[in-house]
Residue, then its C-alpha position, 0 to 999 in steps of 0.5 A: x499499499x503507497x500513499x500517492x497524491x494525485x493532481x489534474x489539470x484544468x483539461x483533465x478535468x473540463x467538463x463533468x464526463x472527464x471527472x467522471x473519467x478522472x473518479x474511475x481513475x481514482x477509483x481503480x487505485x484505492x481498489x488497489x490498496x493504496x491511498x489516496x489524496x488528488x488537488x485539482x485545478x479549475x475546469x478550463x477555461x474557468x479561472x481566466x472567465x473569472x478573471x474577465x469578469x473582475x476586470x468589466x467592473x475593474x482595469x485592476x482590480x484588487x488582488x484581495x478580492x480578485x484570490x476571492x474569486x478566481x478561488x471559487x474555480x476549484x472548489x466546483x471541481x473539487x465538490x464535484x470530484x468527492x460527488x463522482x466517488x461518492x456516486x461510485x462507493x469510494x468515500x470522499x471528502x473535498x478541502x479548499x485550501x483553506x479547510x485544510x490550512x494551507x497556510x501562505x504569504x500574503x502576497x495576493x495573486x501571486x503567494x507562496x505556501x509557508x506551510x502545510x497542517x496535515x493533520x486534518x487529512x491524515x486523520x481523513x485518510x486513516x478513516x479510509x477517505x479520499x481527500x479532494x483538495x483544492x490546488x492553487x490556493x491557501x489562505x494568509x496569516x490574517x484568515x485571508x483567502x490567497x491564490x498561487x499563481x499561474x501553475x500553482x496547482x502543480x506547487x499544492x500537489x507537490x507541496x502536500x505531496x511533501x508534508x504527507x510524505x508521500x510515497x509518489x505524486x502523480x502530476x495529470x496532464x494532456x501529455x503522457x511524458x517528458x519528451x525528449x522535444x517537443x513531438x510536434x516540431x520532431x517527429x523523432x522524440x521520444x518519452x524519456x522513462x527518468x529524469x533528474x529534476x536538476x534537468x527537470x528544472x532546466x527544461x522547466x525555465x527553459x521553454x518546456x511546458x509540461x510542469x511548473x517550475x514552482x512545483x520541479x522546485x519544491x520537488x527538489x527541495x523537499x525530494x517528492x518523487x514525481x511522476x508525469x502522466x497522462x490523464x486519459x492513456x495508461x503508461x507509465x509517464x516520467x519519473x521525476x527523481x535526485x538519483x543519476x543513474x550511471x549507465x553505459x546507455x545513458x545518453x550525455x543529452x536528456x532534452x531539447x527545449x527552446x523558446x520563441x517569446x524571447x528578444x534582445x535588446x543592444x546599447x553600443x558605446x557605453x563608456x567602459x567604467x567600473x559600474x556600467x552593468x550596473x547602471x544598464x541592469x539596475x533600472x532594467x530590473x526597477x521596471x519588473x523585467x526579468x534579464x535572461x542571457x547577457x554579453x558584453x564586447x569591449x571594444x579599441x576606443x574604451x566602449x562596450x557594447x552591452x546586449x541581452x534578451x528578456x521575454x518578448x512580453x516585456x521589450x517595448x516597456x525594457x526599450x525604452x528605459x534603454x533608450x533613456x539610459x542611453x541619453x544618460x550615458x551618452x552612448x551610440x546608438x540603441x537597437x531590439x531584436x523580436x525577431x529571435x529564439x532560444x535553445x538549449x540541450x541539457x543533460x546531466x551527461x555533460x559534466x562527464x563528457x568533453x566537448x558537447x558545445x562544439x558538436x552542437x556548434x558544429x550541428x548548426x553551423x552546417x545548417x548554415x544558422x548564426x549563432x547570436x549569442x551563448x550562455x552554460x551551465x555544468x548541464x546546459x548550452x544555450x544558444x540566441x538564433x534567429x525565430x526563422x531557424x529554430x525548427x530546423x535547429x530542434x531537429x538538427x540537434x536531436x539527431x546529432x545528439x543521437x535523440x530520435x527514435x527508432x525507426x519503427x523494427x529497428x532494435x539492436x542486436 
């Protein structure tokens, strides 16, 4: 018998029929002898519908009241799923984040979990009940309802699994696991049986949309085994774990991530003096713009060109700030480019293999793809290229690092 926390996202509970299917799946695990805690999101589209209603009243709804409103989406889902389980003869009880006492800070619409009182859930488990918990929400010390921001239900699931010392946290979604890259771009992409927290964190931060970064961080911090599974297809999914098993079969690269939502900004001819990076990036940070990759080139005339990337949604804001900085610093010009993309190779195997970056650059060169910026860490190499070459680059790298699935009928001797 195992204690399993299962999380179902909005598409998995998007209709009453799908909620009935989830109830069948939960019942199957329960009948197999496992103790089950279920975390659910609001029905797909419901959170956006509620936010739109609020914005019909005010362009900038008061965050506290917005949290009170959007948290109702999950309340509907937990009640419906509990009803569906009870109908099937499975004892079940639903709880909001407040009722469980998921304590958060007071940062409305983007709160962080501080503590979970697991006693109430543990009593229900011992009494033989399936506990259905509203994801995405909690309460602060004053009793105010808070929400955890996008992907908050994943975080709720992992946090509950940590608090309950669950054997596994299963994230059910519309894909059957984590792939070497997006199968819509590379038809030969393979599902990974296992990936480390470290690799998954890099993949998530670099553009892979399978799991939210906060949930992976939480799982890694508390060593919660995490498994990604398809909501309505049987299969083993992908296990995310701390283990870095040494194997002759272990690939150097586990996956290729990419992000189309990048923009690049360059300020040219800035005086090369101490503190120049802070003078440029300080105001950018103050404007609440996150910077990703950075390159600085010093010229022979004691000036420097400073290039960095931001999320495309922040481009116009960052451009205005940079133009103001350029006037103050006497820079030659400011230029920008929104037609770029970032491609990254990720793998813990890089630690023990030399020449990984050069292999990546060779594969791109063979396709005549120019590299504009490079960033590296211990287990990843990222490059910025023209967006029009993105899919070609991903396919070329997937083949170069031998990640393509074998052709049907071909097996190793």
